[in-house]
N, C-alpha and C positions, 0 to 999 in steps of 0.2 A: 503493500500499499504506499509505503514511504517515497518507493521508485516511483509509482503511478503519479503521486502528488507532484512529483518534479518534472515530469512529462509536460511536453507543450499541450495543450488542449485543443489544437488546432491539428497538428498533424501526428500526433501520439507517438513520437518517436525520439526527437531531439528532446535535449534536457531545457528546460523553462530559464528563462533569464530576467523576464522582466513581468510583474504582476499588475494588472489592470483590472480595476473593479474586482469582480469574482472570478476571473480568469487568469491563466498564467499562459506566456507564450515563449518560445524560441525568439532569436534574433531574425532569422528567416521570415518566420508566419507573421511577427510583429510588424515587420517593414510591410507588408501585403496589408495586415488589418491598417496602419496607418494610412498608408496610400488609399484605402478604400475610402478611410473617413474623409480624406480631403480632396476627393475625387469629385465629388459634386460641384465644391467650389471652382476646383480649375476647370471642369467641364464647362461650367458656365462663362467661365471667363474667356475660354477658348470661342464658344459661342458669339460672345460681345465682340471680340477681336474680328470675327468674320462678319458680324452684322454691320459694323463701322468701318471697315476695310475693303469688303467686297460687296454684300448686298446694298448697302446705302449708295455709294458712289455709282453702283449699276442702276439703281432707282432713280438716283439724279440725274443719270446721263453724264457722269464724270469719268467714267473708265475709258482708260486708253487703250492704245493696243499693246503696250507692253505690261499691262497688269492694272491692278488697284490703284487708284491714285492716292491713297492715306495708307501710310505705312503704319502695320499694326503695332499697338504699344499698350502697356498695362501700367498702374502705378499701386506702389506698396506703401502704406503707410508705416514708417520707421521709426521707432523709439530705442532703439539700440539695446533692448532687452531679449529676454530668452526667448518669448514668442514670437515677437518680429524678426528676430535673427533665424529662427526655424522656418518661419514662412518663407523669408528669402531665400533660403536653402533649398527648400522643396521646389517653390516655384521657378527658381533658376535652373533647376535641373530639368523641368519640362519645358520651359520657353525661351530658354536663354539661346542666344546665337546671332544669327544675323539680325541688323537693325533697319531690314527693309523687307517689303511683302514678297512672296517668291514670284518668279518671272511666268508659271503659268497661273492664270486665274482660276483653273479648273481645281486648282489643288490647294486645299487650306493651308492657310500660313501657318506651322507648326512651330514657328518662332516668333519671336515679339521683342520687342525693345522694352526692358525693365525700368521704369522711373523710380527710384528710392526716395521719398518725399520726407524729410525731416524737419519738422517744426521746431524752432529755437525759440523756447518759451521760458527763457531764463527770468524775465521780470515776473510772471506768474508764479515759477517755482520759488522765487526768493520771496514774495509774497506770502505765501504758504510754509515758508522753513522748509521746503524740499531740497534735496542736494541737486546743483545745476554740473552739467556735462560739457566737455570740450567739443567743439564741432567737430574739430580735425580727428579727433579720437574717434568719434562715431563714424565720421567717414571712411577711415582707413579701416575700421571693422567690418563695415558694410561692403567695401570693394574686396576685402580679402575673403568673403563668403560668395560674393557674385562678382567676379571681375568683368565681366560684360556689362553690368548694371551703369546707369546713369544717376549719380548721386546729386539730388537738388535740396539743398537746403533754404528754407522760407522763414522768414521772420515773423513771429505774431504780429508786431504791429503792421505788417502789410494789409491786414484788415482795414487799416486806416489809410491807407496809401493813396485812395481817390478823394480823401477828405472825411469830414466829422460831422457831427451834428450835436448840438448841445440838449441835453436831456435833463428836464428840472422834475426832479423825485419829491413829491409831497408826503408829508408824514400820515396822511389819510388813505395813501395807496395810489393817488390820482399821479400819472405821468404826463409831461406834454414834450414835444419836440420842438426846437426853435429855428433858426437859419441854419444853413450851410456855414460851417466854419473851417479856415484853413489854419494850418499848423503843422509843426511836426509830429510824424506818425508815432515815433517812439514816446514823444511827450503826452499825447492823447492816450495812448495804452496805458502809461502810468498814472495819469491823472485818473483814468478809469477804476483802476485797481485801487488808487488812493481813497477816492471816494467811496467804494463798497466795503472797504476795510481801511480806515484812517488809523493814524500813530496812537489817536486818543480812543482807541475802542475799550469799553468797559470790560472786565475779566468777565463778565458773564455774557458778554456778547461776542466773544472771540470766537466761539464754535460757528455761531450763524455767520459772521463776516468771513471765515474762511470757506464755509458751504457756498456762499455768494459767489467768492472770487474763484472756487474750482468749476462751478456751474458755467460763470462766464467764460472763464478759459475752456471749457469744453465746447461751447458753442462757438466761440470764434475759431478755434482749432479744426472744427469739422467742417465750417463754411470755407475755412482758407484750404484744406486739403481737396474739397469738392471742386472749389474754383480753380485751385492750380492743376489739378487732373485735368479739368477740361480744357485749360488754356494752352496745355501740352499736347493735346490731342490723343489722351489716353481713354481707352475703351472701358476699363473697369479701373476700379479703385479697390484695393483690397486691406480689411484691416486685421491686425493680428490679436485679436479677441480671443483666449482661451475659456475653458469652461468656467473658471472661478472668475474671471472678468464680466463675463456674459451674465452668469448669475448675480454678483454683486450690482451689475448695472441695472439688472432688473428689480431687484429690492430696493435699491438707491431710487429709482424712478416712481416706484409705489410710494415710497416715503416722502419725496417730494411734490407728491401731487401730480407727476407724468405719467400715470399708467396708462391714459388716453394715447401718449406718443409712442409708447413701446412699440407696437406693431409695425411703425416707421423707422423708428431711431434704431431698434435691433433686429430688424429682419436679416435672415440668414443671407437672403439674395433679393435684391430690388433695384429697379431701375429709378434713377434720379433726373427729372427733367429740368433744365432752367436755360432760358433763350434760346430754345429751339434745339438745345445740345442735350443729347441724352448720356449719362453715365452709369454703369452696372456696379452698384455697392455690395461688395461680397464680405462676409466672415467666415472664411473655411476652417476656421480652426474652434468654433464657438461647442464644438463637442469633444475637445481634446483637453484632458486634465494636465496640469502643470508637470505632474511626475512623469507621464508620458513625453513631455517635452525636453523633460531632462534625460531621459533614456535617447531619444534621438538626438540630442546635443552630443552626448557621449558616444553613441555609436558612430555618427558621423562625424566625430573629431572636430567639431566647431571651434574648440579652444576657449579659452577664457573670455567671459563677456565683459565688455567696459562698463556697462550699466547694469549694476546689481539688481535681482529681483526683491521688492520689498518683502520683508518677512511677516507672518502673521500677527505677531507679537509689536508693530509698528504702533507710533503713535496715532490714537484715535481721536484727531483734530477737528474733524467734520464729518458729516453724514456718508459721503463717499469713504472715507477710510474706515468708519466704524463698521460698514456694510462690507467691505472687503476683508476686513481682519476677521469678521464671522463668517464669512464665507470660505476663507483660505483655511481657519481653524477646523471647519467641518469635512475640507476635502483630507485633513492629515487622518480625520478619524472616519468619517462616514462619507467616502466619495460618491457613493449613489445618490445621495441628497443633493449634491452640487449637480450631478449630470441631471437629476431629475429637474430641477430649478431651471438650468439652462435649456434642456429640451421643451420644459413648458413655454419659456420666453419666445422660443423659434417658433412656437405653434400658434403665437397669436396672431390674430387677423383683424385687421383695420376695416370697421363697417361706417364709412363715412355717411354723414348726415342727407348727402346728394344721392339720389338714385333717380336712374336714367329710365325713362318710359321704353319697354321693350315691345314688340310686336308678339301677337298671341300665334300666328302662325308664320312656318319658315318654308319656304319654297326650296324642297330638298336636291330637287334637278339644277335648279339655277346655281344654289350654292356649290353642287358639286362639279358643275362646268367651269365657274369661277375658279376653284381650288385647281384644278387639273390644268387651266391655262395660266394659272400663276406657276406650276410648278413647271411646265414645259418652256415657260420664257424666263424661269430663275436662271441666275449665274450657275455655271458649272462648278460647283466644288465639292461635288460627290455627296453620296449618301450619308455619309458620318458627318460631313460640313453641314447637310441641309438638316440633320437631326439635332444638330448643336444651335444652329439658327433657330428652329423651331422652338426648342426648349428655353431659350432665354426669351424669347418672343411673348410667351405666356406668362411670364414672371409678372407681379404688380407692378405698376408705375406710382409713382409720386411727382405732383406737377404743383409746386405751391401757388402758381399764378394761375390755374384754372381750378383748383379744388379747394374752393373755400370752406369755412375760414382757416388762415393759416397765420401763423405768429411771423410778423416783421422781423424778429429778432433772430429765432431759431429756425425759421422756414418749416416748422412742423405742424402738425394740426392744434388748432385751438380751440376750445367749447366756447361758444357764443355767451355773452354777458358773464364772462368768467370775473372780470372786476366786480362788478353788480353783486355777484354771489358772494364774491370774498368779502364785501364790503357790508354787506347783512349779518355777517357771522364772523365779523372782527370787532374786539372790544376797542382796538385804537382808530377804528374809521369814523370820520365825523357822520353824525345822522343828520345834518341840515345839507339841504342841496345846494350846492355853490355853482356860481357860473362860471362856465371855462373861460380862459384869457381868449380875446379875438386875434390875437398875433400870434398863438402858438397851435400847434396840432396835437390834439388829445391823443396819446399813445396806448393809455391803458385800456381802452376799448377794444384794441386788437390783440393784445397780450395775451398769450397763455397764461395757465395758472402758475406755471412753474415760473416764467420769466417774471410775472409779477413779483414774485418774491425775491428773485434775484435781482432786481431794480428796486430795493427796497432802502429807504434811508438807515444808516447803520445806528446803532445804538451807542450813544457817546455821553459822557459826563455833563456835557452842556445841554444836552436834549434838543439838539437843532431841529426845527419844524420841517426843513426843506434842505436838499442838497443838488448839486447840479455836477452833471458827468457827460463827458464825450462818448458818442456812440457811433459806429460806423457809419459812413454814407447810406450804403445799402438799405439800412432800416427806413431812413425817409424814402426812398425809391419805392420801397414796397409798400409805404403808405400812400403812395401816390400814383400806383399802379392803376390802369383804368381799370374801369367795374363792368366793362359791357360783357365780358366771359363770365364772372361771377353771377351777374343777372339771369343769364340763361341757365346756368345751374342752378339757382333759386327757383325759377319759374318750372324746370324740370322737376326739381324735389317736389314743389308743390303739387304737381300734376302727379306724380308717382303715388301719391298717399291718397287719391281721389279712387273710390271703387269704379270699377269699368262701366257699370250700368249709369253712372252719373257724368260719363263723358261720349256722349254718342257722336259729338263733331269729331272724334278722333277717327279718321279712315282705316278700316281693317281692324279696329279695336286695338287693345295692348293687354298686357299682363300686369296686374295691379301688385305693387309691393305691400300693399295694405293686409293685414291678417285677416283671412276669410277661414269660416269653419267648412269643413269637408266632411261628409258622410262616408260611413263605411262602407256601402255599395259603392260610393264613387271612387275610392281608393281600390277597392276589388276589381270594378272595371277597368281602370286606369293600368293596373298591374296587368291583368288578364291581356288588354290590347298590347301591352308592350312586349310580352313574353310570345303571345301568337302572331 
C-alpha cells in the first residue's frame, strides 16, 4: 500500500513527485495536467490572434497578397512575481518566435510577438508601505525567461498623460467634476494619492485610506494595461492571477460592494471593446494553486525571482491584504476551499438590465444558407483555425459605451441610483436636498458603489468637509459621451419587459423576457416536439 500511495495517480507506474489537492503525479504526467489546465486560455489567445490578424483584415478588405496586414501580437501583464513569470515561460514556449505573420494566409500563425507590460507603480506602492522594485532588474528577469519577448515599461502616471480634471469630494458623498486642468502627470498622480491618504490621517482611518489607495491603484493599472495593449496592436491581454489571487479578489469585491462587477472584472475569458477596438482579456492561471506554480518553476529551472511572493502572515493593512492573507492561509491547509472559491467566481454570469427583443421564429433554411455562404467565403486558415476563431467569437463582450449603465472611472457595470441608495443608508449623508453647482458636472450620479467609496473624503483630525483631487481625463470624456446609443438600449429594455400580447405593433411578434407561467402540458408538448 505504501508503494501504491507513492505511485502517480495518472500513469500508475512512475513515482509521484507533486501533490495537487487529493492527487499525486509524477513529473511527466503533471506536465500534461498543467498544460491541460492552461490550454483553454492559450487556445482562446490563438483564436484572438487569428481574429485580429487574419479574419478581421479579410472582412475589412485590408488583406494583401503577401498575407495578413496585421502582425499577431499578445500582451502579458507582468509583475515580476512567481505567477507572471510562470505564465510568461508557458506562453513563450507556445507562441514565441517570428514577429510577423506567416507568409501563407491559409495557415494559422503559430507564432506571435509577446509584449511584456510592466507598470511602474512606485508612488502607489510607497503610499501603502509596500516594497519597490528596480525596473531594470525586472526587465532582465523577463528577458531571461523569454528572450524573444518585447519588454515595455509604462508608468502609472501615464493615465494622466492626456490631462486631468479636478474632482470635488463632499463629505455627504457627492462628487463633482470641474474643468480640464493642465499639469505634470506625476504630480497629478501624487496629488490624487495624497488626497485619498493624507499624512494627517487618523489612526483609525489608516486601514480605510489604504483600501481606497489600493482600489484606485487597481483601477488605474487595469485601464493603463488595456489601453497600452490596444495601442500596441495586441489581440489579447493575459493576466497571471492564480487561484489564490482569484479567490481573494472575489471575496474582496464582495466586501467592497463590487459583487455586481465580478462577472466582468474576473471573467476567465472575455472581450473588451473600446473605441471600435477589441481586446481579449484572459486569466489562464485562475485554477492553478501557488504550490503548483512553485513546482513548475523548479521543474523548468526558472531560477530565483527578483520580486518575492508575499507570505500569508504579511501585514493586514487593508481589505485586500486581509482577504489575501485569509485565502493564502486556507491554501496551505485546505486547498480545495480555495479552488472552490476561484471556480465559483469564474462561473458568475453578468445579467444586464438591458434585454434586447428577439423574434419568436427563425427561418432555419435561411440561417443555414447564410452560415454556409460565410464558411465558403471565409479566409483559408484551416479547420483548426476556424474552430479557434469560432470559439472566441462566442465569448461574452463588454462595451462600456453601449451597455449602460457603466462607471466612468472603472468602466465596469454600475447600478442605477447607487449614490441615492447609499445616501439613504448612510449616517454621514446630508438629509437635506442641496442644489448642484451650475459650473460643475455631478459625478456621483454615474459612479458605481465601489468607486463611491474610493472617492471619499478621508478621515482627518481637522474633519474637513470637502477635498479636491485630480482624476484622469478619460473620466470627463466618459461623462460627456453621446447618449444616443444608451437611449436605444433603454428603449429596448423597456420593450423587452412588456408581455407579447401588449405589443401587437411589432411585426412577427417576439419572445418576451418577462416571467410567464407555463403549464405542465405545454412543457410536455414542447419536449415531445423537440424529440420527435
